[in-house]
C-alpha positions, 0 to 999 in steps of 0.5 A, a space after each residue: 287715568 282712563 284710556 280715553 284721557 291717555 289717548 287725548 294726551 298722547 296726540 292733542 291738537 296743537 295751536 299755531 304758536 306751539 306748531 311754530 315752536 315745534 318746528 323751531 325746536 326740531 331745527 335748533 336741538 339735536 337728538 345727540 344732545 340728550 342723555 339719561 340723568 337718573 334711573 329708578 323703579 317706577 311706583 305701582 300705579 304711576 305708569 301711563 303707557 305700560 303696565 307689568 303683568 304676572 302671568 300664570 300658565 301651564 307648560 306643555 308637560 302640565 307644570 304650572 309656571 309664572 311669567 313676567 310680561 309688559 303690556 301697552 295701555 294704549 291699544 284701541 278696543 276695536 283694534 288688534 294692532 298697537 302701532 305702525 312702522 312706516 317704510 317710506 320710500 323716497 322716489 326722486 326722478 331727478 336722482 341718479 342714486 335710485 330710491 332711498 329710505 326715509 329714516 329718523 334719529 331720535 334719542 331713546 331714554 330706555 337705551 340712553 342712545 340716539 336710535 336710527 328708526 323709521 317713522 312710527 306711531 300708535 294706532 288712534 281709535 277708528 284708524 286702520 294701519 294704512 291711515 295711521 301710517 300716512 298720518 304719522 309720516 306727515 306729523 313726524 316728518 312733513 312728507 305727504 305719502 301714498 300707499 302703493 296699490 300694486 305692492 303685495 306687502 304694502 301692509 305687512 304681517 302683524 309682527 310681535 316685537 319681543 314676544 318673550 318680554 311683551 305683547 306689543 305688536 307692529 305692522 310695517 306699512 310701505 308708503 311711497 313719497 313722490 319727491 317731485 310733489 312741491 309739498 315734499 320739497 325742502 322748505 315746504 315740509 311742515 311736521 307737526 311734532 309733539 312737545 318733547 319730540 326732537 326728531 332728525 330726519 335723513 335718508 339712505 339709498 336703498 342699494 347701500 343701506 346695509 353698509 351705511 347702517 353699519 357705519 352709523 352703528 360704529 358711530 354709536 347709534 342704536 339701530 332699531 330692530 325694524 330698520 336692521 331687519 329690513 336692511 339685513 333682508 335686503 342684503 340677504 336677497 341681494 347675496 342669495 338672488 342666484 340661489 333663490 332663482 335656481 330651479 330645484 335639481 
């Protein structure tokens, strides 16, 4: 299958009938109901999304070595980025709890668990990361967001998810969601889920995210690395605030 066909099958146009079924499925079925029923080796040439590579390289001492690696088949030719993760901050002027982070529960067969994740998705041909972030947020959750103009880290580093295993990379994009916007009110959200997507959306207060994720982990959820790293960074900043602000001796 060609790359062009892969991209069409990954995000196709949805009919109104299918759109209604997707919304019904999202509200009827829980990610917790899914489970892996079998695992087997994939025959060569059958993979649609990734491929395995055998890499020959020379180490710093000059010795030739081999390395096993996985690569995505979906990166656009004119892009250096595979995907984005959306750091969607919900700002509700009526809330006394402060801003919260939009998260998702989604079953992931590779770990046979429901994972706690941020909204995310692959870059489409001709898109930049910020455009992808706004699109994926709307498609997966129904929320309408904007990129904060004054945020220095609105579009983060090009981060390699697991460079010892694969070349997959991600940009984490900060998006603000105005909860006073009628389009973002409960009952008005219109996600556009693909066939086979079952996503449960929820949020956690930013000031207590570390503890809340700890409780979710105890309940058996898999914490996505992007979510865990964000929470751990915030907790470190909280604990090290006095040290970071201290003038050098």
